[in-house]
N, C-alpha and C positions, 0 to 999 in steps of 0.2 A: 504494500500500500504506500502511495506517495504521501509523504509527510508535508505539513504546511511549509516548512523551511525549504524542502526540496522543490516544491511547486514554485515558490518565490525565486529560488536559485535558477530553475529552468527558465522562467520568464525573463529574468535579468540576463541570463546567458545569451538569449536571443536579442537582447537590447530592446525588449518590448515594454511599453508602459502598460498599466493594468487595462486601460481602455483598448489598446491594440491587441493584447492577449485575448480579451473578451471577444473582440470582433473576429479574430482568426479561429477561435474555438467555437464560435456561434453561441456565446453566453453573454449575460449582462455583466457589466463591470462590478456590480455589487456581489455577484457570485464569485468572481475572482478574489475579491476582498475576503469573503468568507473562507475560501480555500486557503488563502495565505494566513489567516488568523487561526484557522482550525476550529472555529466555533461561531455560532450565531445565537445571540440572546441566551448565552450560557449553555447552549446545546452543541455537542460535538458535530462538526461538519467534516466528512471525509471526501477526498477527491475520488469520484467514481472511476472505475476501471476504464470506461469509455473515454474519459477525459485524459487519463494517463496515456492511453494508446494514441489519442489525438496529439498529445504533447510530443510523443515519440515521432509520429509522422511529420509534424512540423519541424522537429529538430533535424530530421533526415531530408528536409526540403520538399516533402510531399504536401501540396496544398489541396489536392483533390484526389479522389479515388474513383475510378470508373467501373470497378468490379472485375477487372482482368485478374487472372491468377497471379499470385505473388511468387517471387523466386523462393526456392527452398534454401538457398545459401546466402549468407550476408555478403559474400563476395559479389553477388549479382545485384546488389542494391543500387549501385551507381546507374545501371541500365534502367532500373525502375524509376529512379529519380528523374532521369532525363526524359523518359516517356511520360511521367506524370506532369511535367511542366509544359507539355505540348497542349496547345489549346484544342478543345473538343469543338466540333462543328456547331453544336447547339449553344455554346457559351457566348 
């Protein structure tokens, strides 16, 4: 599970402001703030696995995913990154 300080470190490592991270992850800025604090109104807030995976994808340079099969090896990821940056016709 991604801890609040790890989430903040991820955002900062990409040079993103909270607003920018929210936009890239499809969330509201306030949710980013909750993830970074680890709580909301005294209740624990965890970073969902889906957000963790989205953080990984953004770290790898993948802004969109069109459903194509993923490579089985990490050594194949640069090919995936290059193809994920190609604009799709409907974009």
